[in-house]
C-alpha positions, 0 to 999 in steps of 0.5 A: 793925295795918294793913288790906289796904286801907291796905297796898294804898294804901301800896304804891301810894305806894311804887311812886313812891319810890326807895330812900333807904337801902342795906343792905350787907355790915355789915347793920344797924348801930345807926347805920343803924337810927337813920337809918332811924328818923329818915327814917321820922319825917320821911317816914312811908314809905321804901324800903330796898334790900338789896345783893347783898353782904348775906347776911341775908334781906330778910324778916328785916331788914325784921322787925328794922327794923320792931321797932326803929323801931316801923314797919310792913312794907308789903312786901318784894319781892326785895331791896326793903323798904318801911316805914311809920310814922305821924309821931308829930306830927300836923302832920307827917303827910303820908299819910292812910291810908284807914279 
């Protein structure tokens, strides 16, 4: 589980990144989930936009992505979701979380 300090740290990083995925009408497809997982493994932190034509609640979508990709929800603000997952391979880790 993430501490408040770690979450705040990640929110700070997330402010400077753009969403790399958009979730639209078809909501969460297996392909999209797979792409999100790959992106998390590479980048560790990603931002996702939920488009207006997606009828699902962004909080629920974040929860599902988090479960399927074994990532942590950093925050959900409006229709933006920020997710974090520590890179499985130590040498690929770019983000050092505060203790």
